[in-house]
C-alpha positions in Angstrom: 9.3 -2.9 5.9 11.4 -5.4 7.9 13.1 -4.6 11.3 16.3 -4.8 9.3 15.6 -1.4 7.7 14.1 0.3 10.9 16.4 2.1 13.2 13.9 2.2 16.1 13.7 -1.7 16.0 17.5 -2.1 16.1 18.0 -2.2 12.3 18.7 0.5 9.8 21.6 1.0 7.4 24.1 1.6 10.3 23.0 -0.9 12.9 22.1 -3.8 10.7 24.3 -3.4 7.6 27.3 -1.3 8.7 28.1 -2.7 12.2 30.1 -5.6 10.8 32.3 -3.3 8.9 32.9 -1.2 12.1 34.0 -4.3 13.9 36.6 -4.9 11.2 37.6 -1.2 11.1 38.1 -1.2 15.0 40.2 -4.4 14.8 42.3 -2.8 12.1 42.6 0.4 14.2 40.6 2.6 11.8 39.1 4.5 14.7 39.6 8.1 14.0 36.2 9.4 12.8 36.6 12.1 10.2 33.1 12.4 8.9 29.6 10.8 9.4 26.6 11.3 7.2 23.4 9.3 7.8 19.9 9.4 6.6 17.2 6.8 5.7 18.7 6.2 2.3 22.4 6.2 2.7 25.2 6.4 5.3 28.8 7.6 4.5 31.7 7.4 6.9 35.3 8.5 6.5 37.8 6.9 9.0 41.6 7.0 9.6 44.1 4.9 11.4 47.1 6.1 13.5 49.2 6.3 10.3 46.6 8.4 8.6 45.4 5.8 6.2 41.9 6.6 5.1 38.9 4.5 4.4 35.6 5.5 3.0 32.4 3.5 3.7 29.2 4.1 1.7 26.2 2.0 2.5 23.0 2.8 0.6 19.6 1.3 -0.3 19.7 0.7 -4.0 17.2 -0.3 -6.8 19.3 -3.3 -7.7 20.0 -6.3 -5.3 23.8 -6.0 -5.4 26.7 -5.9 -3.0 29.8 -4.2 -4.2 33.2 -3.6 -2.6 35.4 -1.2 -4.7 38.5 1.0 -4.4 38.2 4.1 -6.5 36.7 2.7 -9.8 38.0 -0.8 -9.4 35.6 -3.5 -8.1 36.9 -6.1 -5.8 33.5 -7.8 -5.4 30.3 -7.6 -7.3 27.8 -10.2 -6.1 24.1 -10.5 -5.1 23.3 -8.9 -1.8 24.3 -11.6 0.9 21.8 -10.1 3.3 18.7 -11.0 1.2 19.3 -14.7 1.0 16.8 -16.9 2.7 18.3 -19.1 5.5 16.7 -22.4 6.3 16.2 -22.8 10.0 17.8 -26.3 10.1 20.8 -25.2 7.9 21.8 -21.8 9.1 25.5 -21.3 8.1 25.9 -18.7 10.9 25.6 -21.4 13.5 29.1 -22.9 13.0 30.7 -19.4 12.9 29.0 -18.4 16.2 30.1 -21.8 17.8 33.7 -21.2 16.7 33.6 -17.6 18.1 32.2 -18.8 21.4 34.8 -21.6 21.6 37.5 -19.0 20.9 36.2 -16.6 23.6 36.4 -19.3 26.2 39.8 -20.5 25.0 41.2 -17.0 25.2 39.1 -15.8 28.1 40.2 -12.4 29.6 38.8 -11.1 32.7 38.7 -7.4 31.8 37.4 -7.4 28.2 39.4 -4.3 27.4 39.3 -4.8 23.6 35.5 -5.4 23.7 35.0 -2.3 25.8 37.0 -0.1 23.3 34.8 -1.3 20.5 31.7 -0.4 22.5 33.0 3.2 23.0 33.9 3.4 19.3 30.4 2.2 18.4 28.9 4.7 20.7 30.8 7.5 18.9 29.6 6.3 15.5 26.0 6.3 16.6 26.2 9.7 18.3 27.9 11.3 15.1 25.2 9.7 12.9 
């Protein structure tokens, strides 16, 4: 019953768990939306790039606390769910990543933010289709 699982509070399977994948998909040019299926228990997406390579993303609430990445029946990663770890306030590993990201933004400052604007449009399409 946390905000992470509540769509109205900014969470949910798409907004909290899947958004990170969509940033990667956008950067890899996997932006052709073929199919979107979303409900409270799962979300499934089929995307393609300009060369018609296809990727399937299936995010679902599960009874076990596992995080899997697989291709067909082969698992590339099987680990405990990284989103369930408790983070100590004074030792948050995300801080250094955010600091690096902000430093990179200022080092490569672009006035028009065209790449970011394209991602925002892509994200709007994902949310509208779901």
